[in-house]
N, C-alpha and C positions, 0 to 999 in steps of 0.2 A: 578481377572483373566479376561483376554480378549480373548475369543475364536475367532480365525480367520479361517473361512472355506476357504480352498484353493482348487481351481480346474482350470484346464487349458488343460488337455489332451483330447483326443477324444475317445480312446478305440477302436482301429481299429479291434481287434479280435472279436468285437461284431457288425461288419458290417452285413447286410445292414441297421439295425436300427440306429446304432451309426454312426454319420457323423459330419462334421464340424458344421452344424447348429443344431444338436441334439446329443451331446456327451452322452456317456452311463450313466453318473451320472444324466442326466436329463430325461432319459427314464422312462415311467410309468411301472416299472417292478414288483412292489409289491403292490397288491391291488389298482392299479391305481395311486400309488405314486412313485416318483423318489427317488433315494438314497439321492440326495441333499435335498429334502423336508423332508425325514425321519430324517436325521442328524440335520437339522435345528430345527425340532419339538422337538427333544431330548434336544437340547441346551436351547430351550425356556422354558423347565421345570425348569430351574435353573436361566437363565439369561433373562433380559429384552431385547427387540429388540435393544435398544440403546447400549447395551453392546456387541452385536455380530457383527463381521466384516466379510467381504468377500473379498478375493483376487483372481482375475481372469483377463481375457482379455475383451475387449469391447464387443465382440460377446456374450460371455457366461454371462457377466453381465446383458445383456438385457434378456436372457433366465431366469436367476435367479430371476430377478424382476418380470417376468411374473408368475413364479411359487410361489414366496413369495413376494407379493407386499409391505409388511410392512418393508422390508429391507431398512434401511436408506441410501439414496444416498451418504451422507457424510461418511458412513462407508464402502464404496466400494473402494478398492485399485486396480487400473487398471495397470497391467503390460504392458508396451509399446511393449514388444516383449518377446519371450521365450528364457530364458538364463539358464534354468535348476534350480535345487532345491537350490543350494547354494546361488546364487543371489536372488532368490525368497524369501527365508527365511529371508535374510538380509533386503530385501525390506519391508517385513511386519514389522520388528523391526523399521526401519527408519521411516515408516509412523506413527507408534504408538508414537514414540518419538516426531515427528512433532506435534502430537495432545496433547502432554503433559502427555503421559502414560509411560514414560521411566522406571519408577521404579515399575510398576505394571506388574506382570507376564502375559504372553500370551501363548496360546497353539495353534499349527497348527492342524486343523482337516481336514483330507482328505475327500472329498465328495464322493468318488467312492467306499466306503466300508460300510458294515453294522456292527453295534456293538450291540450284544445281550447278556444279557438284558441291556437296555439302562441306567437303574438306576446304574448299576455297572460302566458304563462309567462316569457318573456324580460323583460317589464316587472317581474314579481315578483322575478326574480333581481336586477335592477338596484336595486330599492328595498331588498331584504334586504342587498345588498352595502354600501349606504350606511350602514345601521345597524350592520352588523358591523364596519365600519372605525372607527366612532366610539364603540363601546361593547363590552362583553364579555359581554352577555347571550346566553343560548342562544335561538336563533331556530328555530321550527318552523312547520309549516303545518297548516291545517284547513279544512273546509268545512261549511256548514250542512246537516245531514242531514234528509231528508224522513221518515224512519222509523228505528226502532232497527236498527242493524247490529251483530250480535253478533260477538264476537271481536276488537273494537278498543276503544281507549280514547277518552275525550272530554275537551275543554277548555272552560272557560267564559271568555268574553271579558270583559276588564276595561276600563280606560280606553283610549281611542284614542290611540296614540302618533304615528302619521303617516298621511297619506292623500295619495298622489301617483300620477298616471297610472292612477287607478282601483284602486290597490293599498292596502288598509287593513291596518294593523298595530296590534295591541292588546297590552296587558299581559295576562298570564294570571291571571284572578281565582281559578280553581279547577281542579283536576284530578279527573276522575271515572274510576275504574277500571271496566273492562268488566263487572265483576261487580256493580256498584252500579246495577242496572236501575231501581230505584225512583227513585233520584236522577236518572238519565238522563231518565226520564219527566217529572220535574218541570220540566225545561228544554226538553224536546222541543216544537217548535212556536213557540219564541221565537227571537229573533235573537241570543241569547246563547250557544247551544250550538254547538260545532264538533266534528265528528268528526276525530280526530287523523289527519293524513295525512303525517307526517314532513317531508321537505325540510330536514333539519338544516343550519343555516347559522351559522357563526361563524369566527373565525380558528383555525387549528390550535393556536396557543399558548393561546388562551382556553379551548379545549376541554380541553387538557391540565391547565390550572389547575383546571377544574371537576372533572375526574377526581381530581386530587390532593386536592381538598377532600372529595370524597364517596366515592371508590372507589380507595383506595391499591393494592388487589390488581390493578387494571387499570393504574393509573398507573405503577407501578414497572417492569413489563415493557415498557411502551410507551416509557418514557424510554430503556431499553436499545436498543430497536429504532431509535428516532430517532437514537441515538448510534452506530449501526452494528453493534449486537449481532446475534447469530444469530437470524433471524426465527422459524424453526420452534421453537427452544428457548424463546424468550421468549413467543411467542404461546400456546404450550401451557400456560403458567403462569396465564393469565387464566381465572377461573371463567366458565363459560357463563351468560349472562343477557342479557336485553333491556336497552336503554339506559334503560328505565323505572326500573331500580335507582338511577340517578342523577337522572333528570329529575323523578321524584316529589318529591324534596327541593328541586330547583331551582325547580319551580313553587310549592311551599309557601313558599319564601323570597323570592319575587318577583324571581327572577333569570332570567326567561324572557319572550319575546315570541312572539306567534303571528300569522302572516300568514293573513288570510282569503283563501283561494286565489281569484284572479280569473278562473279558467278552469274548465272542466268536467273533473272527475277521472273517467276511465273505467277502471274496474278489471275486467280480464278474468280473473275468478277461476274461472268455470265455462264450459262450452259454452253454457249458456243466455245468459250475459252476452255472449258473442261473437255468438250468433245474433240477440239483441235489437239489438245495435249495428249489425250488418251490414244487417239488414232495415229498421231505422229510417232508416239513412243511404242506403238504396237501393243498397248495394254488394254485394248478394247476388243471384246468379243461378246457375241450374244449367246444366250443359253438355249436349250432345246425347246423352250417355250416362247421363243421369239422367231418369227418366220417372215421372210421378205420375198416378194415377187416383183421383178422388174423395178427394183429400187436402187438408189445410189446415194452414198454419203449421208446416211441417216444415223442417228444416235439414240439408243434406247437405254434408259436407266430406270429400274423399278425395284419395288419391294415385293417380296413374295414370289409366287410361281404362276401368276396370271399369264395365260397365253395371249400373246400380242402378235397379230398378223398385219402386215402392210403390203399394199399393192400399188405400184405405179407412182410412188412418191420419191422425192429426192431432196436432200439438204434440209431435212426435218429433224427436230429434236422432240422426243417423246419421253415424258417423265411421269411415271405412275407411282402413287403412294398408297393406293387402295382407297383412300377417301377423297382423292383429288387426281385429276389427269390434266397434264399440260401438253399441248401439241402446238409447236411453233416452228416457223422457218428459222434456220440457223442464224441468218443475218438480222432477225427481229428479236433475238433473245434479250437484247438490252431493254426491251419494253415490258419485260415480265413484272417489273416493279409496279407498273400501272395496275396490274391485277391485284397486287397486295393493297394498293391504295383503295381500290374499289371494294375489296373485302372489308377493310377498316370502316369505310363509309356505311356499309351494310351491317356492321357489327357482327360479322361472321368470325368471331374470335376462335371458334373451334378449328378454323383453317389457318390461323395465324400463329 
């Protein structure tokens, strides 16, 4: 198995800390460590540094090397531009084929989430590895949602394929697009519905065959890259799209498996999600330069030693970076991206 940590977004809803030079997965959110560092450290429990790959852009590759200096330069795949998940997944496969790992399974590991407990994540990797070595089906992950989460797709579990070490892997009985809310509601509350949570796993050669069957305008440039062609030229030829352009057909034709994730998937999408996690885990405390009077359920995250005092407020998130200050109600943190949009319109690039 070849783990490929993939990161490239910024996380605009976690502005003003998350910016182009410091995306959210590189922020020291948990005990002084970033999500990227924590995910890498988990993988290192099972894999040598030489076996772990990173796929990102040039800017984030530099940040990654600063946080984890042992990452091998030759194991970093640089995407020349952003073309969405479909081309990016194929790019990882093409680069691994180029290195001679075409028949060895790989797994894409998103850097912007936390997986707890991490030993269960490693168990999942081991079981997915076994299936990828013995078959050519597309393997992904999902977990049972407690409520509707908008903006993501869903899978319906089919027959149980395997169950070892607490890891259950199923056939995919149906794919539900994020827009089909009535259909999502039909399955919600059953043990059949899974929220799609990626973790693409298969051999690079199998993924390329899948693209050849369903997406030739991705496949052809990727073959050129795998054979040593110019990366920037070939990558630019691929239409921008999510991998769903392919997997929708794969699910329909019974060519996919889904792992019911045996760990907690903690997605830090907003400052409210960070605050909830830190306060629930008991990892949140204020320093001597933060003072509160008659307040409740507030969260303060800052750079430096600026003194911050609050009086009579509750359920508020305060983020101070020195050059920018965000004050927002916890249940409104999903709107922070609107601030970023406004700053872009005003060409306030120094704050982006």
